[in-house]
Each structure stands twice: as structure tokens, then as C-alpha cells.
GUTORPA-122130 format. One record per residue (C-alpha): residue in one letter; x, y, z. Coordinates in nm, 2 decimals. Layout:
# GUTORPA-122130
<atom residuo="a" east="X" north="Y" up="Z"/>
...
# end
This chain:
# GUTORPA-122130
<atom residuo="m" east="10.36" north="4.89" up="3.50"/>
<atom residuo="t" east="10.28" north="4.52" up="3.52"/>
<atom residuo="t" east="10.46" north="4.27" up="3.76"/>
<atom residuo="s" east="10.51" north="3.91" up="3.68"/>
<atom residuo="y" east="10.47" north="3.64" up="3.95"/>
<atom residuo="v" east="10.60" north="3.29" up="4.01"/>
<atom residuo="a" east="10.38" north="3.05" up="4.22"/>
<atom residuo="t" east="10.47" north="2.70" up="4.33"/>
<atom residuo="a" east="10.26" north="2.43" up="4.51"/>
<atom residuo="g" east="10.20" north="2.53" up="4.87"/>
<atom residuo="e" east="10.37" north="2.85" up="4.83"/>
<atom residuo="k" east="10.22" north="3.20" up="4.80"/>
<atom residuo="a" east="10.28" north="3.38" up="4.47"/>
<atom residuo="r" east="10.57" north="3.62" up="4.49"/>
<atom residuo="p" east="10.73" north="3.86" up="4.25"/>
<atom residuo="d" east="10.96" north="3.71" up="3.99"/>
<atom residuo="t" east="11.28" north="3.89" up="4.07"/>
<atom residuo="t" east="11.47" north="3.72" up="3.79"/>
<atom residuo="t" east="11.30" north="3.93" up="3.52"/>
<atom residuo="p" east="11.51" north="4.25" up="3.44"/>
<atom residuo="p" east="11.32" north="4.57" up="3.51"/>
<atom residuo="d" east="11.39" north="4.70" up="3.16"/>
<atom residuo="n" east="11.21" north="4.40" up="3.01"/>
<atom residuo="q" east="10.91" north="4.45" up="3.23"/>
<atom residuo="r" east="10.89" north="4.82" up="3.14"/>
<atom residuo="a" east="10.92" north="4.74" up="2.77"/>
<atom residuo="r" east="10.63" north="4.49" up="2.80"/>
<atom residuo="a" east="10.42" north="4.74" up="2.99"/>
<atom residuo="e" east="10.48" north="5.01" up="2.73"/>
<atom residuo="n" east="10.40" north="4.77" up="2.44"/>
<atom residuo="s" east="10.08" north="4.67" up="2.61"/>
<atom residuo="l" east="9.98" north="5.03" up="2.67"/>
<atom residuo="g" east="10.07" north="5.11" up="2.31"/>
<atom residuo="r" east="9.84" north="4.83" up="2.18"/>
<atom residuo="k" east="9.55" north="4.95" up="2.40"/>
<atom residuo="l" east="9.59" north="5.31" up="2.27"/>
<atom residuo="v" east="9.59" north="5.22" up="1.90"/>
<atom residuo="a" east="9.32" north="4.96" up="1.93"/>
<atom residuo="p" east="9.03" north="5.21" up="1.88"/>
<atom residuo="a" east="9.20" north="5.35" up="1.57"/>
<atom residuo="i" east="9.25" north="5.00" up="1.43"/>
<atom residuo="v" east="8.89" north="4.91" up="1.48"/>
<atom residuo="v" east="8.77" north="5.23" up="1.31"/>
<atom residuo="m" east="9.01" north="5.17" up="1.02"/>
<atom residuo="l" east="8.89" north="4.82" up="0.98"/>
<atom residuo="i" east="8.53" north="4.94" up="0.97"/>
<atom residuo="v" east="8.60" north="5.22" up="0.72"/>
<atom residuo="t" east="8.84" north="5.02" up="0.49"/>
<atom residuo="a" east="8.78" north="4.65" up="0.54"/>
<atom residuo="f" east="8.40" north="4.66" up="0.50"/>
<atom residuo="p" east="8.41" north="4.82" up="0.15"/>
<atom residuo="m" east="8.68" north="4.58" up="0.04"/>
<atom residuo="l" east="8.49" north="4.28" up="0.17"/>
<atom residuo="r" east="8.17" north="4.42" up="0.01"/>
<atom residuo="a" east="8.35" north="4.46" up="-0.33"/>
<atom residuo="l" east="8.48" north="4.11" up="-0.30"/>
<atom residuo="y" east="8.13" north="3.98" up="-0.23"/>
<atom residuo="l" east="7.98" north="4.17" up="-0.52"/>
<atom residuo="s" east="8.25" north="4.05" up="-0.76"/>
<atom residuo="l" east="8.12" north="3.70" up="-0.73"/>
<atom residuo="y" east="7.78" north="3.80" up="-0.87"/>
<atom residuo="n" east="7.63" north="3.90" up="-1.20"/>
<atom residuo="y" east="7.48" north="4.22" up="-1.06"/>
<atom residuo="s" east="7.35" north="4.52" up="-1.24"/>
<atom residuo="l" east="7.16" north="4.81" up="-1.08"/>
<atom residuo="t" east="6.94" north="4.83" up="-1.38"/>
<atom residuo="a" east="6.81" north="4.48" up="-1.31"/>
<atom residuo="p" east="6.87" north="4.41" up="-0.94"/>
<atom residuo="e" east="6.62" north="4.12" up="-0.93"/>
<atom residuo="d" east="6.84" north="3.93" up="-1.17"/>
<atom residuo="k" east="7.13" north="3.91" up="-0.94"/>
<atom residuo="e" east="7.30" north="3.58" up="-0.98"/>
<atom residuo="f" east="7.60" north="3.40" up="-0.83"/>
<atom residuo="v" east="7.86" north="3.34" up="-1.09"/>
<atom residuo="g" east="8.17" north="3.26" up="-0.89"/>
<atom residuo="l" east="8.50" north="3.38" up="-1.05"/>
<atom residuo="s" east="8.33" north="3.44" up="-1.39"/>
<atom residuo="n" east="8.37" north="3.82" up="-1.36"/>
<atom residuo="y" east="8.74" north="3.78" up="-1.30"/>
<atom residuo="l" east="8.78" north="3.54" up="-1.60"/>
<atom residuo="t" east="8.58" north="3.79" up="-1.82"/>
<atom residuo="a" east="8.81" north="4.07" up="-1.72"/>
<atom residuo="l" east="9.14" north="3.88" up="-1.75"/>
<atom residuo="t" east="9.05" north="3.74" up="-2.09"/>
<atom residuo="d" east="8.94" north="4.07" up="-2.23"/>
<atom residuo="p" east="9.20" north="4.25" up="-2.45"/>
<atom residuo="l" east="9.07" north="4.58" up="-2.33"/>
<atom residuo="f" east="9.17" north="4.51" up="-1.97"/>
<atom residuo="w" east="9.53" north="4.44" up="-2.07"/>
<atom residuo="k" east="9.55" north="4.74" up="-2.30"/>
<atom residuo="v" east="9.43" north="4.96" up="-2.02"/>
<atom residuo="t" east="9.67" north="4.79" up="-1.78"/>
<atom residuo="g" east="9.96" north="4.87" up="-2.02"/>
<atom residuo="i" east="9.85" north="5.24" up="-2.04"/>
<atom residuo="t" east="9.83" north="5.25" up="-1.66"/>
<atom residuo="v" east="10.18" north="5.10" up="-1.62"/>
<atom residuo="l" east="10.31" north="5.35" up="-1.87"/>
<atom residuo="y" east="10.16" north="5.64" up="-1.68"/>
<atom residuo="m" east="10.32" north="5.51" up="-1.36"/>
<atom residuo="v" east="10.67" north="5.43" up="-1.49"/>
<atom residuo="v" east="10.72" north="5.76" up="-1.69"/>
<atom residuo="t" east="10.57" north="6.00" up="-1.43"/>
<atom residuo="v" east="10.75" north="5.84" up="-1.13"/>
<atom residuo="a" east="11.08" north="5.83" up="-1.32"/>
<atom residuo="v" east="11.06" north="6.20" up="-1.43"/>
<atom residuo="e" east="10.93" north="6.31" up="-1.09"/>
<atom residuo="l" east="11.22" north="6.13" up="-0.91"/>
<atom residuo="v" east="11.48" north="6.32" up="-1.12"/>
<atom residuo="i" east="11.31" north="6.66" up="-1.10"/>
<atom residuo="g" east="11.21" north="6.61" up="-0.74"/>
<atom residuo="f" east="11.57" north="6.53" up="-0.64"/>
<atom residuo="i" east="11.69" north="6.84" up="-0.81"/>
<atom residuo="f" east="11.43" north="7.05" up="-0.63"/>
<atom residuo="a" east="11.52" north="6.88" up="-0.30"/>
<atom residuo="m" east="11.89" north="6.97" up="-0.36"/>
<atom residuo="v" east="11.79" north="7.33" up="-0.43"/>
<atom residuo="m" east="11.57" north="7.35" up="-0.12"/>
<atom residuo="h" east="11.84" north="7.18" up="0.10"/>
<atom residuo="r" east="12.14" north="7.39" up="-0.03"/>
<atom residuo="v" east="11.98" north="7.73" up="-0.10"/>
<atom residuo="i" east="12.12" north="8.00" up="0.14"/>
<atom residuo="f" east="11.91" north="8.30" up="0.05"/>
<atom residuo="a" east="11.53" north="8.35" up="0.02"/>
<atom residuo="r" east="11.49" north="7.99" up="0.14"/>
<atom residuo="g" east="11.13" north="8.03" up="0.24"/>
<atom residuo="v" east="11.03" north="8.19" up="-0.09"/>
<atom residuo="i" east="11.20" north="7.93" up="-0.30"/>
<atom residuo="r" east="11.06" north="7.64" up="-0.10"/>
<atom residuo="t" east="10.71" north="7.79" up="-0.12"/>
<atom residuo="s" east="10.74" north="7.85" up="-0.49"/>
<atom residuo="i" east="10.84" north="7.49" up="-0.55"/>
<atom residuo="l" east="10.56" north="7.35" up="-0.34"/>
<atom residuo="i" east="10.27" north="7.56" up="-0.48"/>
<atom residuo="p" east="10.16" north="7.31" up="-0.75"/>
<atom residuo="y" east="10.10" north="7.04" up="-0.48"/>
<atom residuo="g" east="9.86" north="7.28" up="-0.30"/>
<atom residuo="i" east="9.64" north="7.31" up="-0.61"/>
<atom residuo="i" east="9.35" north="7.07" up="-0.64"/>
<atom residuo="t" east="9.41" north="6.80" up="-0.90"/>
<atom residuo="v" east="9.09" north="6.88" up="-1.09"/>
<atom residuo="v" east="9.18" north="7.25" up="-1.11"/>
<atom residuo="s" east="9.53" north="7.17" up="-1.24"/>
<atom residuo="g" east="9.38" north="6.92" up="-1.49"/>
<atom residuo="f" east="9.15" north="7.19" up="-1.63"/>
<atom residuo="a" east="9.44" north="7.44" up="-1.64"/>
<atom residuo="w" east="9.66" north="7.20" up="-1.84"/>
<atom residuo="q" east="9.37" north="7.11" up="-2.07"/>
<atom residuo="f" east="9.34" north="7.47" up="-2.16"/>
<atom residuo="a" east="9.72" north="7.50" up="-2.20"/>
<atom residuo="f" east="9.73" north="7.21" up="-2.45"/>
<atom residuo="s" east="9.42" north="7.33" up="-2.64"/>
<atom residuo="y" east="9.50" north="7.44" up="-3.00"/>
<atom residuo="q" east="9.22" north="7.69" up="-2.98"/>
<atom residuo="n" east="9.32" north="7.90" up="-2.68"/>
<atom residuo="g" east="9.63" north="7.73" up="-2.53"/>
<atom residuo="f" east="9.99" north="7.84" up="-2.53"/>
<atom residuo="v" east="10.18" north="7.51" up="-2.55"/>
<atom residuo="n" east="10.17" north="7.49" up="-2.94"/>
<atom residuo="s" east="10.31" north="7.84" up="-2.97"/>
<atom residuo="w" east="10.60" north="7.76" up="-2.72"/>
<atom residuo="i" east="10.72" north="7.44" up="-2.91"/>
<atom residuo="p" east="10.93" north="7.53" up="-3.22"/>
<atom residuo="g" east="10.82" north="7.37" up="-3.54"/>
<atom residuo="l" east="10.48" north="7.25" up="-3.40"/>
<atom residuo="d" east="10.17" north="7.33" up="-3.61"/>
<atom residuo="a" east="9.96" north="7.59" up="-3.43"/>
<atom residuo="t" east="9.65" north="7.38" up="-3.50"/>
<atom residuo="f" east="9.80" north="7.06" up="-3.36"/>
<atom residuo="n" east="9.53" north="6.88" up="-3.15"/>
<atom residuo="w" east="9.69" north="6.72" up="-2.85"/>
<atom residuo="f" east="9.37" north="6.53" up="-2.76"/>
<atom residuo="g" east="9.31" north="6.39" up="-3.11"/>
<atom residuo="e" east="9.54" north="6.09" up="-3.08"/>
<atom residuo="t" east="9.65" north="5.85" up="-2.80"/>
<atom residuo="t" east="10.02" north="5.94" up="-2.78"/>
<atom residuo="p" east="10.00" north="6.32" up="-2.75"/>
<atom residuo="a" east="9.70" north="6.29" up="-2.52"/>
<atom residuo="v" east="9.89" north="6.06" up="-2.29"/>
<atom residuo="i" east="10.18" north="6.30" up="-2.29"/>
<atom residuo="a" east="9.96" north="6.59" up="-2.20"/>
<atom residuo="i" east="9.81" north="6.39" up="-1.91"/>
<atom residuo="m" east="10.16" north="6.29" up="-1.79"/>
<atom residuo="v" east="10.27" north="6.66" up="-1.80"/>
<atom residuo="s" east="9.98" north="6.76" up="-1.58"/>
<atom residuo="e" east="10.04" north="6.47" up="-1.34"/>
<atom residuo="i" east="10.42" north="6.55" up="-1.32"/>
<atom residuo="w" east="10.36" north="6.92" up="-1.26"/>
<atom residuo="k" east="10.11" north="6.85" up="-0.99"/>
<atom residuo="t" east="10.29" north="6.58" up="-0.78"/>
<atom residuo="t" east="10.66" north="6.65" up="-0.83"/>
<atom residuo="p" east="10.66" north="6.88" up="-0.52"/>
<atom residuo="f" east="10.54" north="6.59" up="-0.31"/>
<atom residuo="m" east="10.83" north="6.38" up="-0.43"/>
<atom residuo="s" east="11.07" north="6.66" up="-0.36"/>
<atom residuo="l" east="10.94" north="6.69" up="0.00"/>
<atom residuo="l" east="11.00" north="6.32" up="0.07"/>
<atom residuo="l" east="11.35" north="6.34" up="-0.09"/>
<atom residuo="l" east="11.43" north="6.66" up="0.11"/>
<atom residuo="a" east="11.36" north="6.47" up="0.43"/>
<atom residuo="g" east="11.60" north="6.20" up="0.32"/>
<atom residuo="l" east="11.86" north="6.45" up="0.22"/>
<atom residuo="a" east="11.85" north="6.61" up="0.56"/>
<atom residuo="q" east="11.95" north="6.27" up="0.71"/>
<atom residuo="v" east="12.28" north="6.25" up="0.52"/>
<atom residuo="s" east="12.56" north="6.33" up="0.75"/>
<atom residuo="e" east="12.76" north="6.64" up="0.65"/>
<atom residuo="d" east="13.06" north="6.49" up="0.81"/>
<atom residuo="m" east="13.06" north="6.20" up="0.56"/>
<atom residuo="i" east="13.03" north="6.45" up="0.27"/>
<atom residuo="e" east="13.32" north="6.66" up="0.41"/>
<atom residuo="a" east="13.53" north="6.35" up="0.46"/>
<atom residuo="a" east="13.47" north="6.25" up="0.09"/>
<atom residuo="k" east="13.57" north="6.60" up="-0.01"/>
<atom residuo="v" east="13.89" north="6.57" up="0.19"/>
<atom residuo="d" east="13.96" north="6.24" up="0.02"/>
<atom residuo="g" east="13.94" north="6.41" up="-0.32"/>
<atom residuo="a" east="13.60" north="6.28" up="-0.43"/>
<atom residuo="t" east="13.43" north="6.48" up="-0.71"/>
<atom residuo="w" east="13.07" north="6.61" up="-0.68"/>
<atom residuo="w" east="12.95" north="6.32" up="-0.90"/>
<atom residuo="q" east="13.13" north="6.07" up="-0.68"/>
<atom residuo="r" east="13.00" north="6.22" up="-0.36"/>
<atom residuo="l" east="12.65" north="6.20" up="-0.51"/>
<atom residuo="w" east="12.67" north="5.83" up="-0.61"/>
<atom residuo="k" east="12.89" north="5.70" up="-0.33"/>
<atom residuo="v" east="12.77" north="5.90" up="-0.03"/>
<atom residuo="i" east="12.45" north="6.08" up="-0.08"/>
<atom residuo="l" east="12.23" north="5.84" up="-0.27"/>
<atom residuo="p" east="12.32" north="5.53" up="-0.07"/>
<atom residuo="n" east="12.23" north="5.71" up="0.25"/>
<atom residuo="m" east="11.90" north="5.82" up="0.10"/>
<atom residuo="r" east="11.79" north="5.48" up="-0.01"/>
<atom residuo="a" east="11.52" north="5.45" up="0.25"/>
<atom residuo="a" east="11.38" north="5.79" up="0.16"/>
<atom residuo="i" east="11.39" north="5.72" up="-0.21"/>
<atom residuo="m" east="11.21" north="5.39" up="-0.16"/>
<atom residuo="v" east="10.93" north="5.56" up="0.04"/>
<atom residuo="a" east="10.90" north="5.84" up="-0.22"/>
<atom residuo="v" east="10.89" north="5.59" up="-0.51"/>
<atom residuo="l" east="10.65" north="5.36" up="-0.33"/>
<atom residuo="f" east="10.40" north="5.64" up="-0.25"/>
<atom residuo="r" east="10.41" north="5.80" up="-0.59"/>
<atom residuo="a" east="10.40" north="5.47" up="-0.78"/>
<atom residuo="l" east="10.09" north="5.35" up="-0.60"/>
<atom residuo="d" east="9.93" north="5.69" up="-0.65"/>
<atom residuo="a" east="10.02" north="5.71" up="-1.02"/>
<atom residuo="y" east="9.89" north="5.36" up="-1.08"/>
<atom residuo="r" east="9.55" north="5.47" up="-0.95"/>
<atom residuo="i" east="9.55" north="5.78" up="-1.17"/>
<atom residuo="f" east="9.20" north="5.90" up="-1.24"/>
<atom residuo="d" east="9.14" north="6.28" up="-1.20"/>
<atom residuo="n" east="9.36" north="6.41" up="-1.48"/>
<atom residuo="i" east="9.22" north="6.15" up="-1.73"/>
<atom residuo="f" east="8.86" north="6.24" up="-1.63"/>
<atom residuo="v" east="8.91" north="6.61" up="-1.67"/>
<atom residuo="m" east="9.14" north="6.62" up="-1.98"/>
<atom residuo="t" east="9.01" north="6.34" up="-2.21"/>
<atom residuo="a" east="8.73" north="6.16" up="-2.02"/>
<atom residuo="g" east="8.90" north="5.84" up="-2.13"/>
<atom residuo="a" east="8.88" north="5.91" up="-2.50"/>
<atom residuo="v" east="9.14" north="5.81" up="-2.76"/>
<atom residuo="n" east="9.25" north="5.51" up="-2.54"/>
<atom residuo="t" east="9.38" north="5.71" up="-2.25"/>
<atom residuo="e" east="9.18" north="5.55" up="-1.98"/>
<atom residuo="s" east="9.35" north="5.38" up="-1.68"/>
<atom residuo="i" east="9.23" north="5.08" up="-1.47"/>
<atom residuo="s" east="9.07" north="5.31" up="-1.22"/>
<atom residuo="f" east="8.88" north="5.49" up="-1.50"/>
<atom residuo="l" east="8.77" north="5.16" up="-1.65"/>
<atom residuo="t" east="8.64" north="5.05" up="-1.31"/>
<atom residuo="y" east="8.46" north="5.38" up="-1.28"/>
<atom residuo="r" east="8.29" north="5.34" up="-1.62"/>
<atom residuo="q" east="8.17" north="4.99" up="-1.54"/>
<atom residuo="t" east="8.05" north="5.07" up="-1.19"/>
<atom residuo="i" east="7.92" north="5.43" up="-1.21"/>
<atom residuo="e" east="7.83" north="5.48" up="-1.58"/>
<atom residuo="q" east="7.71" north="5.13" up="-1.68"/>
<atom residuo="f" east="7.58" north="5.02" up="-1.33"/>
<atom residuo="q" east="7.76" north="4.68" up="-1.36"/>
<atom residuo="l" east="7.84" north="4.63" up="-1.00"/>
<atom residuo="g" east="7.96" north="4.27" up="-1.05"/>
<atom residuo="i" east="8.23" north="4.32" up="-1.31"/>
<atom residuo="g" east="8.31" north="4.67" up="-1.17"/>
<atom residuo="s" east="8.38" north="4.51" up="-0.83"/>
<atom residuo="a" east="8.59" north="4.24" up="-0.99"/>
<atom residuo="l" east="8.80" north="4.52" up="-1.16"/>
<atom residuo="s" east="8.84" north="4.70" up="-0.83"/>
<atom residuo="v" east="8.96" north="4.38" up="-0.66"/>
<atom residuo="l" east="9.21" north="4.33" up="-0.94"/>
<atom residuo="l" east="9.32" north="4.69" up="-0.90"/>
<atom residuo="f" east="9.38" north="4.63" up="-0.53"/>
<atom residuo="l" east="9.57" north="4.31" up="-0.59"/>
<atom residuo="s" east="9.79" north="4.48" up="-0.85"/>
<atom residuo="v" east="9.86" north="4.77" up="-0.61"/>
<atom residuo="l" east="9.97" north="4.51" up="-0.35"/>
<atom residuo="l" east="10.20" north="4.34" up="-0.61"/>
<atom residuo="i" east="10.36" north="4.67" up="-0.71"/>
<atom residuo="a" east="10.42" north="4.76" up="-0.34"/>
<atom residuo="f" east="10.58" north="4.42" up="-0.28"/>
<atom residuo="l" east="10.81" north="4.45" up="-0.59"/>
<atom residuo="i" east="10.92" north="4.80" up="-0.49"/>
<atom residuo="v" east="11.01" north="4.70" up="-0.13"/>
<atom residuo="k" east="11.19" north="4.39" up="-0.26"/>
<atom residuo="l" east="11.38" north="4.60" up="-0.53"/>
<atom residuo="f" east="11.52" north="4.85" up="-0.28"/>
<atom residuo="r" east="11.58" north="4.59" up="0.00"/>
<atom residuo="v" east="11.55" north="4.85" up="0.27"/>
<atom residuo="d" east="11.49" north="4.76" up="0.63"/>
<atom residuo="l" east="11.28" north="5.05" up="0.74"/>
<atom residuo="a" east="11.29" north="4.95" up="1.11"/>
<atom residuo="a" east="11.67" north="4.95" up="1.11"/>
<atom residuo="a" east="11.68" north="5.28" up="0.91"/>
<atom residuo="r" east="11.45" north="5.44" up="1.16"/>
<atom residuo="q" east="11.67" north="5.33" up="1.46"/>
<atom residuo="e" east="11.98" north="5.46" up="1.28"/>
<atom residuo="g" east="11.82" north="5.79" up="1.23"/>
# end
């Protein structure tokens, strides 16, 4: 614990007895907390900040690994090239479509799963485990599984949908290919959404729900007037995490279509420029734009929900 002192001219320093002991203890605990987390912050800055700064640096150069001696400073030219290319905006539109549809569907299905896991009174462990199994499967594995499922040669999806031609090729056109990728993404990550919503559901007071029942509220009214408003912080966290993850979708596209028939996302476009074509300059510019767009999405979601997480944590 630290002790503050007050010293005047010609007088020996003595303890400041005017400072409340609680404030001194709080300052000491805060100081100790900062010292404890300082090493982790330094490591995090080294691991995350350096690659980001390196990408920012490379984005200002016309730099290809096939001709490293021709490296040339071009300023913001790579950004202008990306932002004025119709391909960039088409890929951005596809990426936003992936994010909006998958997060919306996962939010609804995940809430239903969370309600089931919260209210089930028998075989709770088995039911919860069954719901969470897809999230434990590696994304690449689930991508291959759904690719086989949607294949018209040996898959089962065509035979399960009434009226659909058995030879229909899901990966021959943009729309069905995007739907197949979304199905794989939703199946894989909905359990994660349900876990976050289950945590929020557990914070809703049963007393409030019972009071609403006594007042004659229907199930629908209790859901909209009691449960969902008290889960707003948990819903915001779930939507935020999944939206940022969905916006960076890569694995399922890589496995199921390899970016063919206009199904590539911004992450996949960045991968093609950097890894396949060795264009580190424009690839780094795309990665910086991806990072900035992720920050913008996070800012908009936090503003949309208007949730004070610090206040919500204290209330909990």
C-alpha cells in the first residue's frame, strides 16, 4: 500500500491524514494492476503492433517479391488503386452479404438454442454437448464436409430438397455457391453465438419474469419487454464478435470454391494478392483497408446498441 505525504517549508514531511484510506487502497490496487498487466501489454504490442506497422509500411511501396530490387515508394497510390477498382467494391459487397446474413440467422437460431439449453430440465448435459459439437470441429473439416454435402455427384443436399434437379451444381454460379458457403458458416459458428447468448440469458432475473407472469404478460410480451432488454449487453457482444469474425471469412471460401464464381471475400482477395501473386504492396494496402473496415464495423455496432459495458458489468 502506498502512503501520500504533505511537506511544507521548514517542516518534515508527514502522512496526509486528509486522504480517505479507501482511496489510498484503490490507488494502490490500480497501480499494482497496471504493473501486473504491463508485461502482457508489451508482448501483445510486439506480436500485434509490429505486423500492423510493417503492413502499413509496405502498403506505401510498389513491392513485389518477384522483383524485390524494383521496390519503389508510391505513397497512397496502392490505396487509390484498390479504392477505384470495381473488383474491390464487388468483393466488399459479397463480404458484407456474408456478414449480415450469417450473423442474422445465427442470432435467431443461437437464441433458440440458448433458450433450450437454459430451460431444459432433462438430459441437460447431453443436449448442451450436442448443440456445441459443430463449434468443436475445425473450420476446414466442416468446409470439406459441406462441400461434399452440396456436391451433385456424391452429396445428399439435392436429394433432400423437393423439386430440385439431382444434377444441380451448387458451385456453378455465384448465388447458390454463396448460399452453400453461408450454410457451412452458420452450421459451424451458431453454437458460439448460442454460448454467448446463454451467458446473457443466465443474467436475467427470474423474479422479474415471475413478476411479469403475475401481471398477466404473455410469453411474447415477457420476451420483448423483460428478457431481451436485459440481454442487450450480451446480444451486443455476441453480434460484435460474430460480425467481425464473419467479415474476415476465409476458410470456407478457400475450401469450398477457392474464390471461384465471384465468391471471394476481402480476406481472400488480400490472400490472392499477397500469397499467390507476391504483390506485397497492394496486398498490404488491402490488409490495412480490411483492418480499418473492421474498426468501423465495431464502432457502428457499439453505437447501435448503446450499451455501457462497464455499467452492465457492475450491475451483474
